[in-house]
N, C-alpha and C positions, 0 to 999 in steps of 0.2 A: 627488455626479458619480457622470457616466458612469462606467466600471467604466475604458473604457482612459483614460481620463485620473489613474485613479486612480493604477493601475496603472503609466504613467510619471513620474507627480510621488515615489512610494514609489520607484521606482527613482535615480531626481534625486540621492536623501541617501544615498546608499548610495557609500565609496568604490573604489577600482579598482581587485581582484582579480581576479586573473592563472584561469583560465581553471583549470589544471595543480593553484593555492591552492586553489580550489574540490573537487576532486578531489579532490587530496591529506586536508585537513580530514575531508571526506565520510564516506571510505573509513577511517580515526581513529572518528569517529562511530561508523559503521559497525560498528567490534573492538570497541569496551568495548560498546555495546548486544546484540554477539554471545558474549559471554564472560559476561554478564554474568545474559543469557537461561539460558548451557548452566551456570552456578552454578547456577542457582535451579531450575537443572528435576532435575540431582545431587540435589539437596537433598531436592526430593521420591521422587527412585530411580524413579523414572519411566523408561521403557525412547528405546534410539535416542534420549539427550539433543542427539548432533549432528545428526540430522536438523529434528532440532521445533525448535534454537536458529535454523540460519541457515536454515527456515523461518516464525520470532515476530523473523525479526530482516527476511525480506526484507516480510514486514508492514508490520514497523513502518514502515520504511526510504518505506513509496513511503503509505502513510497520514501519516506525516507532509510528502512527496509533495504528496497534496491537501491534507490542511491548511492553509500556510503562508497560500494568500491567504483564503479566512473568516479568523483568526488577524489575518493581518492588516487587510485592510478593516474588523474589529471592533474592536482591539486595535494602534493606533497603536507601542509595544513593544515589538512585534515585527518593524518593519516589516524594518529590514536584514536578517533570515531569509533572507526572497522570492527573493535570490538563489539559495540553495542548492534549490529546488523539482526542476526538473531533472536537479540532481549524481543529489537523493537518492535519488529516481525510475529512474535509470539503475542507482545501484548498487544500493536493493530487486531492482532487478530485476535485476540478479547475481547473487543471494542466489537468487531464488528458481528461474531457469534452476538453480544448485548444485543445489537443493532438488531438483529433477524429476529431475535426473540420479543421486542417492542412488534413488529412490523410483523408479529405470525400471523392475522388479518392474510397481508395481503400476502405471504409463505403457503398461507392452507388455500390459495385457490389454484392455486397448481396442484389441486386434488381433486379441482371439479371437473367435471366432463365440459362444465360448458364454458374454460377458460378454456380449453382444447382446440374447440370448436370456432371459437370465436377469431385463432389466430396465435402463435403463440411471444406471448407477452413478455418481449427482449431486455426489458431492462431488469425485471424478474428477472429471469433466464438466465442474462447473463452475470446476472450479480449469485443468484444464488451458483454456478458452475465456478465462476472466481471463488468465490468458499470453499468448494469442493477441493479446487487446484492445492489454497490453501491452506487448509486441513492436513492435507497430505507433505506438505510440508514442513508442519508446524508435530506432525507424529518425527517425522525422520533424522528434524531438528539437534538430534544427539550423535556420540559417538557408537552408544550403540551399534546404529543404524547404518554410521558411512562403514566404519566393518561390515558389518553381514554383509551389505551393499555394495562393497566398494566404490575406496576414491572419483576414481571413472562415471561410474551408475546413477551416483550416492547427490556427485554433480550435480549432469547429467534432469535428473529429475527437479533442483530445485532452482534447476534455471529455468525449469517450468514456470514459475514465479512471472516472469514477464507478458508473458501468454495470458496470465489471470493479467495482469499492473495494467494492460490494452484491454480484458473483458470492463478492469471498472473502475475504465475510464471512458466507456462506450454505455454507462451502463447511468454514469453521469450526465454523461451528454442526454440521453435521452431521457433522460427524466427532469431535466434541468433546461436543456437548450434555447425551449418555444422560451422561457419569462428571461432567462436571458437576452432573444433578441425582442423579444417584448419592450425590455430593459433601456437596451439599447436604441431603440425606433425612437420612446417616448422624451427618453435627454437623457439618461444615468443621471437619473431627480437627486437616486437614489444612492448610499454610498452596491460596490458589487456584491452580487452577495456567494454566501462560503460555495458555493454550486463555480462559482467563475472561476474563483480563484483554486478550490481542485483541482479544476478539468486544465489550469494553466498549470501548477503543478504537476499535478504527476507526467501532465504532451515534454513536461524540460525530462522528469524521469526516462523517458522512452528515446527522448532524445538521446539526453544524453549515453543511454547504453549500446544503443544505436553508432554513436562517435568511438564506442570502447572496440566494438565489436566490430570496425573498421579499423581503431587502431592498431588492436591485436592480432587482425590479420593481416593487415600489411608489417608489422614487425618477423609474424610467422614467415614470411612470403621471402 
């Protein structure tokens, strides 16, 4: 079945829920993710648990938003959750903005010439580009934009979000890989960091999206 027809038939299965209800439920879920991440990080005695848990929540919510299409396509039992895709993305983006505010000193370093003289600081650069992409997606996540841009262009812009997912994966990898390797070499004496958990999660998001693309391409052929 072509993707548009599949998506339309999936939406028809779902009982009517208001936008306010969807947003409220998503916010409640986000708070559960945030609190879980915060206390997990506290248990690891890591520094700056507030900022890290905000970042983790943003990544998980946005990742789930991008993952839902693949999950619903391959497994019918999650079909009714696809209506949360937009709200997960928007709430996740809000957490991402909060993360940037909490990291304002690092963001401000992009305005300093000496930062660029030392070469691009890739972890920060990938994070900023991903945020810009998610901002564009957030701005057009409404019916008015869909009508103005046209369905094909609108969906094409939203799919750029998967590039942002890869950039977020790189952002986390560049920031956390050295510590993850050290943790592994030293015998994994503590539970895995949330950095490793989010890396694995975002890898699943990317892999399932590739599998979805391959499946749709094969059916179209």
